[in-house]
Every structure is written in C-alpha cells, then in structure tokens.
C-alpha positions as CSV (number, residue, x, y, z in Angstrom):
1,M,129.2,108.4,103.6
2,I,126.7,110.8,105.2
3,R,125.7,109.5,108.6
4,S,124.1,112.6,110.2
5,L,122.6,115.8,108.9
6,P,120.5,118.6,110.3
7,S,117.0,117.4,111.0
8,K,115.3,119.2,108.1
9,A,117.7,117.7,105.6
10,G,116.6,114.2,106.6
11,I,113.0,114.4,105.5
12,P,113.6,114.3,101.7
13,F,115.8,111.3,102.2
14,I,113.4,109.3,104.2
15,L,110.5,110.2,101.9
16,I,112.4,108.9,98.9
17,A,113.3,105.7,100.8
18,V,109.6,105.2,101.8
19,L,108.5,105.9,98.2
20,L,110.7,103.3,96.7
21,D,109.6,100.7,99.4
22,V,105.9,101.4,98.8
23,L,106.5,101.4,95.0
24,S,107.9,97.9,95.3
25,L,104.9,96.7,97.4
26,G,102.5,98.4,95.1
27,V,103.9,96.6,92.0
28,V,103.0,93.2,93.6
29,I,99.4,94.1,94.6
30,P,97.6,93.5,91.3
31,V,99.2,90.1,90.8
32,L,99.6,88.3,94.1
33,A,96.0,87.1,94.4
34,K,96.0,86.1,90.7
35,L,99.3,84.2,91.2
36,V,97.7,82.3,94.1
37,K,94.6,81.6,92.0
38,E,96.9,80.3,89.2
39,L,98.7,78.0,91.6
40,L,95.2,76.7,92.7
41,N,94.0,76.0,89.2
42,D,91.8,79.1,88.9
43,N,89.7,78.3,92.0
44,T,88.5,81.8,93.1
45,A,86.8,80.8,96.3
46,D,89.9,78.9,97.6
47,A,92.2,81.7,96.3
48,A,90.3,84.1,98.5
49,A,90.8,81.9,101.6
50,Y,94.5,81.5,100.9
51,V,95.0,85.2,100.2
52,G,93.3,85.9,103.5
53,W,95.5,83.5,105.4
54,F,98.6,84.8,103.8
55,A,97.7,88.3,104.8
56,T,97.0,87.0,108.4
57,V,100.5,85.4,108.6
58,W,102.1,88.6,107.2
59,A,100.3,90.6,109.9
60,F,101.3,88.1,112.6
61,M,104.9,88.7,111.8
62,Q,104.3,92.4,111.8
63,F,102.8,92.1,115.2
64,F,106.0,90.6,116.7
65,S,108.6,92.3,114.5
66,S,107.4,95.9,114.7
67,P,108.0,96.6,118.4
68,I,111.4,94.9,118.1
69,M,112.3,97.1,115.2
70,G,111.0,100.2,117.1
71,A,112.9,99.4,120.2
72,L,116.1,98.6,118.3
73,S,115.8,101.9,116.5
74,D,115.4,103.7,119.8
75,R,118.6,102.1,120.9
76,F,120.8,102.1,117.8
77,G,119.2,104.7,115.6
78,R,116.8,104.6,112.7
79,R,119.3,104.2,109.9
80,P,120.7,100.7,110.5
81,V,117.2,99.3,111.1
82,L,115.9,100.8,107.9
83,L,118.9,99.5,105.8
84,I,118.8,95.9,107.2
85,S,115.1,95.7,106.5
86,A,115.4,97.1,103.0
87,F,118.0,94.6,102.0
88,G,116.0,91.7,103.5
89,L,112.9,92.8,101.7
90,G,114.7,92.8,98.3
91,I,115.9,89.3,98.9
92,D,112.5,88.2,99.9
93,Y,110.9,89.4,96.6
94,I,113.4,87.3,94.7
95,L,112.3,84.3,96.7
96,M,108.6,84.9,95.8
97,A,109.5,85.5,92.2
98,M,110.9,82.0,92.0
99,A,108.1,80.3,94.1
100,P,107.0,77.1,92.4
101,N,104.2,76.4,94.8
102,L,102.1,77.9,97.6
103,T,104.6,76.8,100.3
104,W,107.4,78.9,98.8
105,L,105.0,81.8,98.5
106,F,103.9,81.3,102.1
107,I,107.5,81.5,103.3
108,G,108.0,84.6,101.2
109,R,105.0,86.3,103.0
110,V,106.4,85.4,106.4
111,L,109.8,87.1,105.5
112,T,108.0,90.1,104.0
113,G,106.1,90.5,107.2
114,I,109.3,90.7,109.2
115,T,111.2,93.0,106.8
116,A,108.3,95.3,106.1
117,A,108.1,96.2,109.8
118,S,110.6,99.0,109.0
119,F,107.7,101.3,108.1
120,S,107.2,101.9,111.8
121,T,110.9,103.0,112.0
122,A,110.4,105.3,109.1
123,S,107.4,106.9,110.9
124,A,109.6,107.3,114.0
125,Y,112.2,109.0,111.8
126,I,109.6,111.6,110.7
127,A,108.7,112.3,114.4
128,D,112.4,112.7,115.2
129,V,113.0,115.5,112.7
130,T,109.7,117.4,113.0
131,P,108.5,119.8,115.7
132,P,105.3,118.6,117.5
133,E,103.2,121.4,116.1
134,N,104.1,120.3,112.5
135,R,103.8,116.5,112.9
136,S,100.3,116.0,111.5
137,A,101.4,117.8,108.3
138,A,104.6,115.8,108.2
139,F,102.7,112.6,108.7
140,G,100.5,113.8,105.8
141,I,103.5,114.2,103.6
142,F,104.7,110.7,104.8
143,G,101.3,109.4,103.8
144,A,101.6,111.2,100.4
145,A,104.8,109.3,99.8
146,F,102.8,106.1,100.3
147,G,100.2,107.5,97.9
148,L,102.7,108.4,95.3
149,G,104.2,104.8,95.6
150,F,100.7,103.5,95.0
151,I,100.1,105.8,92.0
152,L,103.1,104.3,90.2
153,G,103.4,100.8,91.8
154,P,100.0,99.2,91.0
155,A,99.9,100.7,87.5
156,L,103.3,99.3,86.8
157,G,102.4,96.0,88.4
158,G,99.2,95.7,86.4
159,Y,101.2,96.3,83.2
160,L,103.9,93.9,84.1
161,G,101.4,91.3,85.3
162,D,99.7,91.2,81.9
163,I,103.2,90.2,80.5
164,D,104.0,87.6,83.3
165,L,102.5,87.2,86.8
166,R,106.0,86.8,88.2
167,L,107.7,89.8,86.5
168,P,106.4,92.3,89.1
169,F,108.2,90.4,91.9
170,W,111.5,90.7,90.1
171,V,110.9,94.4,89.5
172,S,110.0,94.9,93.2
173,A,113.2,93.1,94.2
174,A,115.2,95.5,92.0
175,L,113.4,98.6,93.4
176,T,113.8,97.5,97.0
177,L,117.5,96.7,96.6
178,A,118.0,100.0,94.8
179,N,116.4,101.7,97.8
180,A,118.7,99.9,100.2
181,T,121.8,100.9,98.2
182,Y,120.6,104.5,98.1
183,G,120.0,104.5,101.8
184,F,123.4,103.0,102.5
185,F,125.2,105.9,100.8
186,I,122.7,108.8,101.4
187,L,120.3,108.2,104.3
188,P,121.3,110.2,107.4
189,E,120.7,109.2,111.0
190,S,117.8,111.1,112.7
191,L,118.2,110.1,116.4
192,P,121.3,111.5,118.1
193,P,123.0,109.3,120.7
194,E,121.9,111.5,123.6
195,K,118.3,110.9,122.8
196,R,118.5,107.1,122.6
197,S,117.1,104.7,125.2
198,P,118.4,101.3,126.3
199,F,117.0,98.2,124.6
200,R,114.8,96.2,126.9
201,W,112.8,93.1,126.0
202,S,110.1,94.4,128.3
203,R,109.5,97.2,125.7
204,A,110.4,95.3,122.6
205,N,107.8,92.5,123.0
206,P,104.4,93.3,121.6
207,I,102.6,93.4,125.0
208,G,105.3,95.6,126.5
209,S,105.2,97.9,123.5
210,L,101.4,98.2,123.8
211,Q,101.8,99.2,127.5
212,L,103.1,102.6,126.3
213,L,99.5,103.3,125.1
214,R,98.4,103.5,128.7
215,S,101.1,105.9,129.7
216,Q,99.4,109.2,128.7
217,S,95.9,110.4,128.9
218,G,93.8,109.8,125.8
219,L,96.5,107.7,124.1
220,L,94.8,104.3,124.6
221,A,91.4,105.6,123.3
222,M,93.0,107.0,120.2
223,A,94.8,103.7,119.7
224,A,91.4,101.9,119.7
225,I,90.1,104.3,117.1
226,L,93.2,103.7,115.0
227,F,92.7,100.0,115.4
228,C,89.2,100.2,113.9
229,Y,90.7,102.0,110.9
230,Q,93.4,99.5,110.5
231,L,91.0,96.5,110.8
232,A,88.6,97.9,108.2
233,H,91.4,98.8,105.8
234,H,92.5,95.2,105.5
235,V,89.4,94.5,103.3
236,F,91.5,95.7,100.4
237,S,94.4,93.3,100.9
238,S,92.1,90.3,101.2
239,V,89.3,90.7,98.6
240,F,89.8,93.8,96.4
241,V,91.5,92.1,93.5
242,L,89.2,89.0,93.6
243,Y,86.1,91.1,94.1
244,T,86.7,93.4,91.1
245,D,87.6,90.4,89.0
246,L,84.4,88.5,89.9
247,R,82.0,91.4,89.7
248,F,83.4,93.6,87.0
249,G,85.9,91.3,85.1
250,W,88.9,93.6,85.8
251,D,92.3,92.4,84.6
252,P,95.6,93.4,86.4
253,S,95.8,96.5,84.3
254,M,92.4,97.9,85.4
255,V,93.2,96.9,89.0
256,G,96.5,98.7,88.8
257,F,94.9,101.8,87.1
258,T,92.2,102.0,89.9
259,L,94.7,101.7,92.7
260,S,96.9,104.3,91.0
261,T,93.9,106.6,91.0
262,V,93.4,105.9,94.7
263,G,97.1,106.8,95.1
264,I,96.7,110.1,93.3
265,L,93.7,111.1,95.4
266,N,95.6,110.1,98.6
267,F,98.6,112.2,97.5
268,I,96.3,115.2,97.0
269,V,94.7,114.8,100.4
270,Q,97.7,114.0,102.5
271,G,100.4,115.8,100.5
272,I,98.5,119.0,99.6
273,L,95.2,119.4,101.6
274,I,96.3,118.2,105.0
275,R,98.3,121.2,106.1
276,P,95.7,123.9,105.4
277,A,93.0,121.5,106.7
278,V,94.8,121.2,110.0
279,R,95.2,124.9,110.3
280,T,91.5,125.5,109.6
281,L,89.7,122.6,111.3
282,G,92.3,121.1,113.7
283,E,93.4,117.5,114.0
284,K,90.5,116.2,116.0
285,A,87.9,117.4,113.5
286,L,89.8,115.8,110.7
287,V,89.7,112.5,112.5
288,F,85.9,112.7,112.1
289,V,86.1,113.8,108.5
290,G,88.3,110.9,107.7
291,L,86.1,108.3,109.5
292,I,82.8,109.6,108.0
293,G,84.3,109.7,104.5
294,G,85.6,106.2,104.9
295,I,82.2,104.9,106.0
296,I,80.4,106.4,103.0
297,G,83.1,105.2,100.7
298,F,82.9,101.6,101.9
299,V,79.1,101.6,101.7
300,A,79.4,102.8,98.1
301,Y,81.9,100.0,97.3
302,A,79.5,97.5,98.7
303,I,76.4,98.5,96.8
304,V,77.5,99.8,93.4
305,D,76.6,97.5,90.5
306,N,79.1,98.4,87.8
307,G,82.9,99.1,87.5
308,R,82.5,102.7,86.6
309,A,80.5,103.5,89.7
310,F,83.0,101.6,91.8
311,Y,85.8,103.6,90.3
312,M,84.1,106.9,90.9
313,S,83.5,105.9,94.6
314,T,87.2,106.3,95.2
315,I,86.8,110.0,95.2
316,I,84.5,109.8,98.2
317,F,86.8,107.3,99.9
318,A,89.8,109.5,99.5
319,T,88.7,111.8,102.3
320,M,89.6,109.0,104.7
321,G,93.2,110.2,104.1
322,F,92.6,112.9,106.6
323,F,92.3,110.4,109.4
324,N,95.6,108.6,109.6
325,A,97.9,111.7,109.6
326,S,95.7,113.5,112.1
327,I,95.5,110.6,114.6
328,Q,99.2,109.9,114.3
329,G,100.0,113.6,114.9
330,L,97.8,113.6,118.0
331,M,99.3,110.5,119.4
332,S,103.0,111.4,118.8
333,K,102.6,114.6,120.9
334,R,101.8,112.7,124.0
335,I,105.2,111.0,124.4
336,N,108.9,111.8,124.6
337,P,111.4,111.8,121.7
338,S,113.1,108.7,123.1
339,E,109.8,106.8,122.9
340,Q,108.7,107.6,119.3
341,G,110.1,104.3,118.0
342,Q,108.2,102.4,120.6
343,L,105.0,104.3,119.7
344,S,105.4,103.5,116.1
345,G,106.1,99.9,117.0
346,A,103.0,99.8,119.1
347,N,100.9,101.2,116.3
348,S,102.3,98.7,113.9
349,S,101.6,96.0,116.4
350,L,98.0,97.1,116.5
351,N,98.0,96.9,112.7
352,G,99.5,93.4,113.1
353,I,96.6,92.4,115.4
354,A,94.1,93.8,112.9
355,G,95.9,92.0,110.2
356,M,95.8,88.7,112.0
357,F,92.0,88.8,112.1
358,G,91.0,91.2,109.3
359,P,92.1,89.5,106.1
360,A,90.9,86.1,107.2
361,L,87.6,87.6,108.4
362,F,86.9,89.5,105.2
363,A,88.1,86.5,103.0
364,I,85.7,84.2,104.9
365,V,82.8,86.7,104.5
366,F,83.6,87.1,100.8
367,R,83.9,83.3,100.2
368,N,80.5,82.6,101.9
369,S,78.8,85.5,100.1
370,I,79.7,84.1,96.7
371,N,79.3,80.4,97.6
372,S,76.3,78.9,95.8
373,E,75.8,76.4,98.6
374,S,75.3,79.1,101.2
375,G,72.2,80.4,99.4
376,W,73.4,83.9,99.9
377,Y,75.0,85.9,97.1
378,S,76.2,89.3,98.2
379,P,79.8,89.9,97.1
380,G,79.8,93.4,98.5
381,A,79.4,92.1,102.1
382,P,83.1,92.5,103.1
383,F,82.9,96.3,102.3
384,A,79.7,96.6,104.2
385,L,81.4,95.0,107.2
386,A,84.4,97.4,106.9
387,A,81.9,100.3,107.0
388,A,80.4,98.9,110.2
389,I,83.8,98.6,111.8
390,L,84.6,102.2,110.9
391,G,81.2,103.1,112.5
392,I,82.5,101.6,115.8
393,G,85.5,103.8,115.4
394,L,83.3,106.8,114.9
395,L,81.4,106.1,118.1
396,L,84.7,105.8,120.0
397,A,85.9,109.1,118.5
398,T,82.7,110.8,119.5
399,F,83.1,109.6,123.1
400,T,86.8,110.4,123.2
401,F,86.7,113.8,121.5
402,S,83.5,115.2,122.9
403,G,82.6,118.6,121.5
404,V,85.3,118.7,118.8
405,V,82.9,119.4,115.9
406,K,83.6,123.0,116.6
407,K,86.6,124.6,115.0
408,E,89.8,124.1,116.9
409,G,92.0,126.4,114.9
410,G,95.2,124.5,116.1
411,S,96.8,121.4,117.5
412,D,96.7,119.8,120.9
413,N,99.4,120.3,123.4
414,H,101.4,117.4,124.8
415,G,99.3,115.5,127.3
416,S,95.9,116.9,126.4
417,S,92.9,114.6,125.7
C-alpha cells in the first residue's frame, strides 16, 4: 500500500478522489428536490421550504464538522480523514436511497453534512503539495475537478432520475465507496509527521477555527468577501431545480444537462484559463472579475423569461469561476503549512454559516414570491437577492484591495494585504 509519495505525485490522486466524490454529489442534485416533492404529494411551495431546511441542516453539520476534520488532518495527516469520510458518505447514500419518508431523508442529510466535510481536508492536501506561488492555479485545477464532476454527475443523475428518483442515490453510493476503496490502496499522505501540529479543541471548534482568520493582515477581510460568495451560491442548492421546473417546465434530464454545461464552463475557466489569467492579471484582479461576472449572471437568471435565455446566461455566470481559486490562493499564502487544514476548516465553517441561513432564506423568498396569497409573483427574486449579496462582496473587495484594478503581473507575498 502506498502511504507517502513525492508531493507532485499526490496531486493526480487527490484530484481523482475529489472528482469521484463530486460526481456522486452531482448525480443526486437533479432528483433530491423532486424526491422531496414526491414525498409531499407534489406540493411545490412546501417542497421548497423543506429543501431549504434540509440544506440548512446540512450546512449546520458542515459548520461543526469541518474545523474538526481540518484539525484532525493537521494532527494525523490528510489520508485517514479523507478515507473515513468517503466510506461514511457511501453508507449515507444507501440510507437515503432507502428512505421511506422525510425523516429518513433528513437523517441522511445530517450524515452527509458530517461526511462531506472532507472537502476542506482535500483543499488542505492541495496546499500541502503546492508551492505558494502556484497555489491559485492549483486551486483552479481543484475547482476544475469539481467542475468535471458536475459535468458528468448531473447529466447522469438526470438520466437515472427519469428512470427512478431513487436510482441516483444507489449510483452515488457505488461511486463514493469505489472512491474510498481507491483511496485506501492508492492515495498517498501529503503532510509529513514533522509538519503536523497537536490536536487542540480550542482550534477544532468552529469559533476557535475562525480565530485563525484574525491572525494575519487582510485574512479576515478576504474571509468576509468569501462568505458573500458562499452565501449567494446557496441559491442553487435551495431553489434551482424547483425554479426551473416552475418557470420552464424542465425535467430532471434538462436540469442535469444545464448543470453539466455549467460544469464544462467551470472546467474551462478553472482548469484551463486560470493559470494564464493569474500570470496576466494577478489574483486580486481576478477576484473582481469573478464577482462582477457573478453579479451579472445572477441578474440574468432573475430576469430572463424563457429556458433558452436562462441556459445561455450560464456563459456569463461562468466567469465567477475566477473568484474562488484566486481568493483561496491569496488566503493560503498568509499562514504556515501546519495551519492549512485549520484554514480549510475555517473556510468550510464559513460556508456552513452561509448554509445555515442561505438555503432557508432563498427558499422563503422563493416561496413567498410564488405564493398567490402574497399578491407578489416574482419567481426570479432569489437570484436577484444573490446578486445583491455579491454586490456587498464587491464593495468589501474594493475597500480591501484598493487600487488593484491595475495589472499586478504576479502573486502576493506571504503576509501582504
């Protein structure tokens, strides 16, 4: 069994592992909301509320689990944390595939929130094996693996969902368990013993993990910008499927096809364009490119009146892919190697906080905007709200990175603002 390899050799392994995990998550996306709707006797408004609360619970578990996973990986290495999480996620999908009611499905979402926290560990793995000057590009490739998973996953999930709404859960279980088995025999360790740090509950709890964000100049401000991105992005998990079903009559196949297109565009941006873009514009400028592209994309999603225009708007929204890799690269340079897991856990905790409020917020806005009793019909309102949240992030970025519209031509040094 391979337990440690030179750092460069570890990247392909972790990318394949992440690809399979995301593929299994993507398979479920086109059908989860429809399964909830089926269990509620086809009540769309109530389904939107339940999907929002399910996403909130998922994020709540992420909030608590991610810093623990990150701290454990800083102490014992990335490999064992990734493997345990992968096996747990596979078992969880089996539970959801067999769910006879919403209670079972709720328990499944709780367990998924815990086991899916390993993505923060995978991010720390990338930071372990990549020099600081190359991390934004590496995080871009990491994001491209996510994109590739969403190219294949939703399309497969939409196809399988047309056969049976529960079939995608069984396929996700098989993919995730295959990933865990693959990792058990192949995945190398990335954090050598001499770079590990002791496990402390003061760092592993969410509040302690977030304290790291105050340890370096500019880190907390960038975390706030990242939080706006994370909060806005939760509009997809809460209302995308129900919104496109209501407005355009999309079935699981069309939802899967559209999400696959988003994955292709994301793969192009983060897997191909990010490296030359960082060299040409610099990471700070790409933060602005991503935020502005996201705002325009969300506004387009809110106002278009037909499925074709909505589909074409994904091209504009794809430029948001420049943001995540760039901000993560900037943040990772400000801390030591032994703290990368803690940083990834802190970022995931931020996403958990966003997830505790975002899905329910967007679901409530969507429900009220389509409720005939409210006297206000505007189903695109959740996407307009997401654009406004990104607008706040853009203002924060302008304040934090004053004067960065000029060409940087390179990356920040450790500790710069």
